[in-house]
C-alpha positions as CSV (number, residue, x, y, z in Angstrom):
1,M,-103.9,35.1,-169.6
2,P,-106.7,35.1,-172.7
3,A,-109.7,33.1,-171.6
4,D,-108.8,30.6,-174.2
5,P,-105.0,30.8,-174.5
6,R,-105.0,29.0,-177.9
7,A,-106.8,31.8,-179.8
8,P,-104.3,34.4,-179.9
9,L,-101.6,31.7,-181.0
10,T,-103.9,30.4,-184.0
11,A,-102.3,32.8,-186.5
12,L,-98.5,32.0,-185.4
13,V,-99.4,28.6,-185.7
14,D,-100.6,28.6,-188.9
15,R,-97.2,30.8,-190.4
16,F,-95.2,28.6,-188.3
17,L,-96.1,25.2,-190.0
18,E,-96.7,26.9,-193.6
19,A,-93.1,27.9,-192.9
20,C,-91.8,24.3,-192.0
21,E,-93.4,23.1,-195.5
22,D,-91.2,25.5,-197.2
23,P,-89.5,23.4,-199.9
24,R,-86.0,24.8,-199.3
25,Y,-85.7,23.3,-196.1
26,T,-86.1,19.8,-198.1
27,E,-83.1,20.8,-199.8
28,R,-80.9,22.3,-197.1
29,K,-81.7,19.3,-194.8
30,A,-79.9,16.9,-197.5
31,M,-77.2,19.3,-197.8
32,W,-76.4,19.3,-194.0
33,T,-76.8,15.7,-194.0
34,R,-74.3,15.3,-196.7
35,H,-72.1,18.1,-195.3
36,Q,-71.9,16.3,-191.8
37,H,-71.0,13.1,-193.3
38,L,-67.9,14.7,-194.6
39,E,-69.2,14.5,-198.5
40,K,-68.5,17.8,-200.5
41,V,-71.5,19.9,-200.9
42,E,-72.4,22.2,-204.1
43,K,-71.8,25.3,-201.6
44,T,-70.4,26.2,-198.5
45,P,-72.9,26.5,-196.1
46,I,-73.5,29.6,-194.0
47,H,-75.9,30.2,-190.6
48,V,-76.9,33.1,-188.4
49,H,-77.1,31.6,-185.0
50,L,-79.8,33.2,-182.9
51,P,-81.1,30.9,-179.9
52,V,-84.6,29.8,-180.6
53,N,-85.6,28.0,-177.6
54,G,-87.8,30.6,-176.4
55,G,-85.7,32.7,-174.2
56,Y,-86.0,36.4,-174.5
57,P,-82.2,37.6,-174.0
58,T,-81.2,41.2,-175.0
59,V,-80.7,40.4,-178.8
60,W,-84.4,39.1,-179.0
61,Q,-85.9,42.2,-177.2
62,E,-84.3,44.3,-179.8
63,I,-86.0,42.4,-182.4
64,I,-89.2,41.4,-181.0
65,S,-90.7,44.1,-178.9
66,P,-92.4,43.3,-175.4
67,N,-95.5,45.3,-176.9
68,E,-95.7,42.3,-179.6
69,L,-96.0,39.7,-177.0
70,I,-99.1,38.0,-175.8
71,F,-98.4,36.5,-172.9
72,A,-96.4,38.1,-170.2
73,E,-94.6,35.5,-168.4
74,G,-94.4,31.5,-168.2
75,L,-94.5,28.6,-170.6
76,P,-97.0,30.3,-172.6
77,R,-94.5,32.9,-173.2
78,S,-91.7,30.6,-173.8
79,I,-94.0,28.8,-176.6
80,E,-94.8,32.4,-178.0
81,L,-91.4,33.1,-178.4
82,Q,-90.3,30.1,-180.3
83,L,-92.9,30.4,-182.8
84,R,-91.9,34.1,-183.5
85,Q,-88.1,33.7,-183.1
86,R,-88.4,30.7,-185.5
87,L,-90.6,33.0,-188.0
88,Y,-88.1,35.7,-187.5
89,K,-85.3,33.6,-189.0
90,H,-87.7,32.1,-191.8
91,E,-88.8,35.7,-192.9
92,H,-85.6,37.7,-192.6
93,I,-82.6,36.0,-192.5
94,P,-81.5,34.5,-196.0
95,D,-79.0,31.9,-194.5
96,D,-79.0,27.8,-195.1
97,D,-80.6,26.9,-191.8
98,V,-83.6,24.9,-191.4
99,I,-87.0,25.7,-189.3
100,L,-88.5,22.3,-188.0
101,P,-91.8,21.8,-186.4
102,V,-91.4,21.0,-182.9
103,L,-91.4,22.7,-179.9
104,S,-89.6,22.0,-176.7
105,V,-90.4,22.3,-173.1
106,G,-87.8,21.8,-170.1
107,A,-88.2,18.9,-167.5
108,V,-89.1,20.0,-164.0
109,F,-86.3,19.0,-161.3
110,R,-87.5,19.3,-157.7
111,T,-83.6,20.0,-157.0
112,P,-82.7,23.7,-158.3
113,A,-79.5,23.7,-160.4
114,D,-77.5,25.7,-158.0
115,E,-77.9,22.8,-155.4
116,M,-77.5,19.7,-157.2
117,W,-73.7,18.9,-156.3
118,G,-74.1,19.0,-152.7
119,L,-72.4,22.2,-151.8
120,P,-74.7,25.6,-153.1
121,L,-73.5,27.5,-156.0
122,T,-73.6,31.0,-155.2
123,R,-72.4,34.3,-156.5
124,R,-71.3,37.9,-155.7
125,E,-73.4,40.6,-157.9
126,A,-72.2,44.2,-159.0
127,E,-74.8,46.9,-158.2
128,F,-75.8,46.1,-161.4
129,G,-76.1,42.5,-160.9
130,Y,-76.8,39.1,-162.9
131,A,-80.8,39.6,-162.7
132,S,-80.6,42.8,-164.7
133,G,-78.1,41.5,-167.2
134,G,-75.0,43.1,-165.1
135,A,-71.6,41.4,-163.8
136,Y,-71.2,38.9,-161.2
137,K,-68.4,36.8,-160.2
138,P,-69.2,33.0,-158.7
139,V,-68.3,32.3,-155.2
140,P,-66.6,28.8,-155.0
141,P,-67.7,26.3,-152.6
142,V,-64.6,24.1,-152.8
143,E,-62.1,25.5,-150.5
144,S,-59.8,22.6,-149.9
145,E,-59.7,19.4,-150.9
146,A,-61.5,18.0,-147.6
147,D,-64.6,19.8,-149.5
148,L,-64.6,17.2,-152.0
149,D,-66.0,14.7,-149.6
150,R,-68.7,17.0,-149.0
151,L,-69.8,16.8,-152.9
152,T,-72.9,14.8,-153.9
153,L,-73.8,13.4,-157.5
154,P,-76.4,15.3,-158.6
155,P,-80.1,13.6,-158.4
156,M,-82.3,13.0,-161.7
157,D,-85.1,13.9,-159.3
158,I,-87.5,14.9,-162.3
159,D,-91.2,15.8,-161.2
160,F,-92.7,13.9,-163.8
161,E,-96.5,14.8,-162.9
162,E,-95.5,18.5,-163.2
163,T,-93.5,17.9,-166.6
164,A,-96.5,16.2,-168.0
165,R,-98.4,18.9,-167.0
166,R,-96.2,21.3,-168.7
167,V,-96.5,19.4,-172.0
168,E,-100.0,19.2,-171.8
169,Q,-100.4,22.9,-171.4
170,A,-97.9,23.2,-174.5
171,Q,-99.7,21.3,-176.3
172,E,-103.0,22.8,-175.6
173,L,-101.2,26.3,-176.5
174,V,-100.6,25.2,-180.2
175,G,-104.0,23.0,-180.2
176,G,-102.2,19.7,-180.8
177,R,-100.7,20.7,-184.0
178,I,-96.9,21.0,-183.3
179,P,-94.8,18.0,-181.7
180,V,-93.4,18.7,-178.0
181,V,-90.5,17.6,-177.0
182,V,-88.8,17.3,-173.5
183,G,-85.2,18.2,-172.7
184,A,-84.0,16.9,-169.6
185,D,-80.3,17.3,-169.5
186,R,-79.1,19.8,-167.2
187,V,-75.6,19.1,-167.1
188,G,-74.2,18.7,-170.9
189,G,-71.0,17.7,-171.8
190,S,-68.3,20.4,-170.3
191,P,-67.2,19.2,-166.9
192,F,-64.5,21.5,-166.6
193,E,-66.9,24.4,-166.4
194,I,-68.8,22.6,-163.3
195,V,-65.2,22.4,-162.1
196,V,-64.5,26.0,-162.5
197,R,-67.9,27.0,-160.4
198,L,-67.1,24.5,-157.6
199,R,-63.1,25.5,-157.3
200,G,-63.0,28.6,-159.0
201,M,-60.5,29.6,-161.7
202,D,-58.2,31.6,-159.8
203,N,-57.7,28.5,-157.6
204,L,-57.5,25.9,-160.4
205,L,-54.4,28.0,-162.0
206,F,-52.7,27.2,-158.6
207,D,-54.1,23.7,-158.1
208,F,-52.8,22.3,-161.7
209,V,-49.4,22.9,-160.2
210,D,-49.3,22.7,-156.6
211,S,-52.3,20.1,-156.2
212,P,-53.0,18.2,-159.5
213,R,-54.5,15.3,-157.7
214,M,-57.1,17.5,-156.3
215,V,-57.7,18.5,-159.9
216,H,-58.2,14.9,-161.2
217,R,-60.3,14.5,-158.4
218,L,-62.8,16.6,-159.2
219,M,-62.7,16.2,-162.9
220,D,-63.5,12.5,-162.0
221,F,-66.1,13.3,-159.8
222,V,-68.0,15.7,-161.9
223,T,-67.2,13.6,-165.3
224,T,-68.6,10.5,-163.4
225,A,-71.8,12.8,-162.4
226,F,-72.3,13.7,-166.1
227,E,-72.0,9.8,-167.3
228,R,-74.3,8.9,-164.8
229,C,-77.1,11.7,-165.8
230,L,-76.6,11.1,-169.7
231,L,-77.2,7.3,-169.4
232,E,-80.3,8.2,-166.8
233,T,-81.3,10.8,-169.4
234,D,-81.3,8.2,-172.4
235,R,-82.9,5.4,-170.3
236,L,-86.0,7.7,-170.0
237,R,-85.5,8.9,-173.4
238,L,-85.5,12.8,-172.7
239,F,-83.2,14.3,-174.8
240,D,-84.2,17.3,-176.4
241,V,-84.0,17.4,-180.2
242,P,-84.0,21.3,-180.6
243,S,-81.0,21.1,-178.4
244,S,-79.3,18.6,-180.5
245,W,-79.3,20.5,-184.1
246,L,-78.8,24.3,-182.3
247,G,-75.2,25.0,-183.1
248,C,-74.0,21.5,-184.8
249,R,-76.7,20.8,-187.7
250,V,-77.9,17.4,-187.2
251,H,-78.2,14.6,-189.4
252,Y,-81.4,15.2,-191.0
253,E,-82.2,11.9,-192.4
254,E,-83.1,10.9,-188.9
255,M,-85.4,13.6,-188.6
256,G,-88.6,12.0,-189.5
257,P,-91.7,12.2,-187.5
258,E,-91.1,9.5,-185.4
259,V,-88.4,11.3,-183.8
260,L,-90.3,14.5,-183.9
261,R,-92.9,13.0,-181.4
262,A,-90.4,11.2,-179.4
263,S,-87.4,12.7,-177.6
264,S,-84.4,11.1,-179.0
265,G,-81.6,9.3,-177.0
266,I,-77.7,9.3,-177.4
267,D,-77.4,7.4,-180.5
268,S,-78.8,10.1,-182.4
269,S,-78.0,12.9,-180.3
270,W,-74.9,15.3,-180.4
271,V,-72.6,16.3,-177.2
272,Y,-71.6,19.6,-176.8
273,I,-68.1,19.6,-175.3
274,S,-66.4,22.9,-174.4
275,A,-63.9,24.3,-171.7
276,Q,-63.5,28.3,-172.6
277,S,-62.6,28.4,-169.0
278,A,-59.4,26.8,-169.8
279,A,-58.6,29.3,-172.5
280,T,-55.2,30.6,-171.0
281,I,-53.8,27.0,-169.7
282,S,-51.3,25.3,-172.0
283,P,-52.1,22.7,-174.3
284,A,-49.8,20.2,-172.4
285,M,-52.4,21.0,-169.2
286,F,-55.0,20.7,-171.1
287,D,-54.0,17.4,-172.7
288,E,-53.2,16.2,-168.7
289,F,-56.3,17.6,-166.7
290,L,-59.2,17.7,-169.3
291,Q,-58.7,15.8,-172.5
292,P,-59.2,12.2,-170.6
293,Y,-62.4,13.2,-169.3
294,H,-63.5,14.7,-172.5
295,E,-62.7,11.4,-174.3
296,R,-64.7,9.3,-171.8
297,I,-68.2,11.3,-172.2
298,A,-67.0,11.4,-176.0
299,R,-67.2,7.7,-175.9
300,L,-71.1,7.7,-174.8
301,Y,-72.0,9.0,-178.2
302,H,-72.4,7.4,-181.6
303,P,-69.4,8.3,-183.8
304,G,-69.5,11.3,-185.8
305,R,-71.9,12.8,-183.1
306,V,-69.2,14.8,-181.3
307,Y,-68.9,18.8,-181.4
308,F,-65.8,20.5,-179.8
309,H,-67.0,24.1,-179.1
310,G,-64.6,26.9,-178.3
311,C,-64.9,30.8,-178.6
312,E,-61.2,31.0,-177.3
313,D,-57.8,30.6,-179.5
314,L,-57.8,26.7,-179.8
315,T,-54.7,27.0,-183.0
316,R,-52.4,25.2,-180.6
317,K,-55.0,22.8,-178.8
318,Y,-56.4,21.4,-181.7
319,A,-53.8,18.7,-181.6
320,V,-54.9,17.4,-178.3
321,V,-58.9,18.0,-179.4
322,K,-58.5,15.8,-182.1
323,K,-58.1,12.4,-180.2
324,T,-61.5,12.8,-178.9
325,P,-63.3,10.1,-180.3
326,G,-66.0,10.3,-182.7
327,L,-64.9,14.2,-183.3
328,R,-67.3,15.4,-186.5
329,R,-67.5,19.4,-185.8
330,F,-64.4,21.8,-184.3
331,H,-65.4,25.3,-183.6
332,V,-62.7,27.8,-185.3
333,S,-63.4,31.1,-183.8
334,P,-62.1,35.0,-184.8
335,W,-59.3,34.0,-182.3
336,S,-57.8,31.0,-183.8
337,D,-55.5,31.4,-186.6
338,F,-57.7,30.1,-189.3
339,H,-54.7,30.0,-191.9
340,S,-52.4,27.3,-190.2
341,L,-55.2,26.0,-187.9
342,G,-57.4,25.1,-191.6
343,P,-54.8,23.1,-193.6
344,E,-54.0,21.1,-189.9
345,I,-57.2,20.5,-189.8
346,G,-57.9,19.1,-193.5
347,T,-60.6,17.1,-194.3
348,D,-60.7,14.9,-190.8
349,C,-63.8,16.7,-189.5
350,V,-66.3,19.8,-190.2
351,I,-64.7,22.9,-189.5
352,E,-67.4,25.6,-187.6
353,R,-65.7,28.4,-189.0
354,H,-67.3,31.7,-187.1
355,V,-67.0,35.0,-188.2
356,H,-66.4,38.0,-185.9
357,P,-69.6,38.7,-184.2
358,A,-69.1,42.1,-182.8
359,N,-67.6,43.6,-186.0
360,N,-70.0,42.4,-188.3
361,I,-73.0,43.7,-186.4
362,L,-71.4,47.1,-185.1
363,V,-68.6,47.7,-186.8
364,F,-68.1,46.4,-190.3
365,N,-69.4,47.9,-193.6
366,E,-70.7,45.8,-196.4
367,D,-67.1,45.2,-198.3
368,Q,-65.5,44.6,-194.7
369,M,-67.9,41.8,-194.4
370,R,-67.3,40.6,-197.7
371,D,-63.4,40.5,-197.2
372,E,-63.8,38.6,-194.2
373,V,-66.0,35.9,-195.6
374,E,-63.5,35.9,-198.6
375,D,-60.3,35.2,-196.3
376,S,-62.2,32.4,-194.8
377,M,-63.4,30.9,-198.3
378,N,-59.9,31.1,-199.4
379,V,-58.6,29.1,-196.6
380,G,-61.3,26.5,-195.9
381,K,-63.0,26.5,-199.8
382,D,-62.0,22.4,-200.4
383,L,-62.6,21.5,-196.7
384,F,-65.7,20.5,-195.0
385,M,-66.0,24.0,-193.8
386,D,-69.4,25.8,-192.8
387,L,-69.7,29.8,-191.9
388,N,-71.3,31.2,-188.8
389,L,-72.3,34.4,-187.6
390,S,-72.9,33.7,-183.8
391,D,-72.7,34.8,-180.2
392,I,-74.7,37.5,-180.8
393,H,-75.7,39.6,-177.6
394,T,-76.9,42.5,-179.4
395,V,-77.4,44.0,-182.6
396,G,-77.3,47.7,-181.7
397,H,-81.3,47.8,-182.4
398,R,-80.0,47.4,-186.2
399,P,-81.6,43.6,-187.0
400,E,-81.1,44.1,-190.8
401,R,-77.2,44.0,-189.9
402,L,-77.7,39.8,-189.7
403,A,-79.9,39.8,-193.2
404,Q,-76.8,41.9,-194.3
405,W,-74.6,39.5,-193.3
406,A,-76.3,36.5,-194.6
407,R,-76.7,37.8,-198.3
408,V,-73.2,38.9,-198.4
409,A,-72.2,35.4,-197.4
410,Q,-74.2,34.0,-199.8
411,E,-72.9,35.8,-202.3
412,V,-69.3,35.2,-201.7
413,T,-69.8,31.6,-201.0
414,Q,-72.1,31.2,-204.4
415,R,-69.0,32.4,-206.2
416,Y,-67.3,29.7,-204.8
417,A,-69.9,26.8,-205.5
418,R,-69.0,23.8,-207.3
């Protein structure tokens, strides 16, 4: 680390703050706010989703070379990456995203995430394993219903002293010029995914038929844990604002300086509910074993702040999901039948329509990109829809493809503008 860690980042901070003042973001904030309030906007919004939380997955390694980075590890590297990632989006991706002048750090917990349920969450790794981006298989610790009695509710054991030290370090790195918020929600809003880690999907497929009581006990236990953690997080005002707007486009009228400088709570945050591991079960089983617990979590949040995410085919499950209280956004993946699902959703909520990521990045030419966007527009042009290129794990070392898709999508949506 340099002797003065602030010095190398000064130019990045200058560029970042200048980018945040771009007038186009004022217009976009108003557009997204109206869109989220189910008001028709002039043009269908488009969004290229790249994670900008300071992580360094493969896709960012292809875009930002390790040789460009000043810091090798730790919080300094995370802050540097947050700045560079958002600047890259600002400078290279002509979508309708908004860059906000805020950085985030995670709260420090005393209990590791894999140990917080009382039974350890372990995995078996392939020779080219998890740490190297390879394959692994979780080992479920719940082998029988008797093991449920050994589960414990996750403790909210935040190390406040160490967390405060991290916030102070982050503020020092940027010279106190950018607000820093703390994220402390380590459970989220997808209880079934924890149940899968605890019991295993292979076992659950039998349990739905042979041991339905055990499935409900597991879902109830995990959902209760989620409720307790969310309410405690809310009491401590430790919601991470950036996590709230990534993927579900926040109501920007609430994003004034006072919110940016202090973490928000349940009343202005979004909940991200998903159950992708349940892709193969029927709508009836989804309704019986998952939906009641999703509804419990959704009721904690302000109406219109509930986002249901699903990269799987949700064509037949929307009839169940739409019962979720406060549902405002619904994810329509490339595997859902948008031609039948679009009219069914109608104007009940915002449709987060996703194009096929691998095809658009690695296969399609510009005409094929245009055809796919045209197809979505023909179905959703009169609905509350936005178009998204997401789940981007690699760009095949061709990051210019992201900008190419954004330009094509802007061209097509502009032709349909009101």
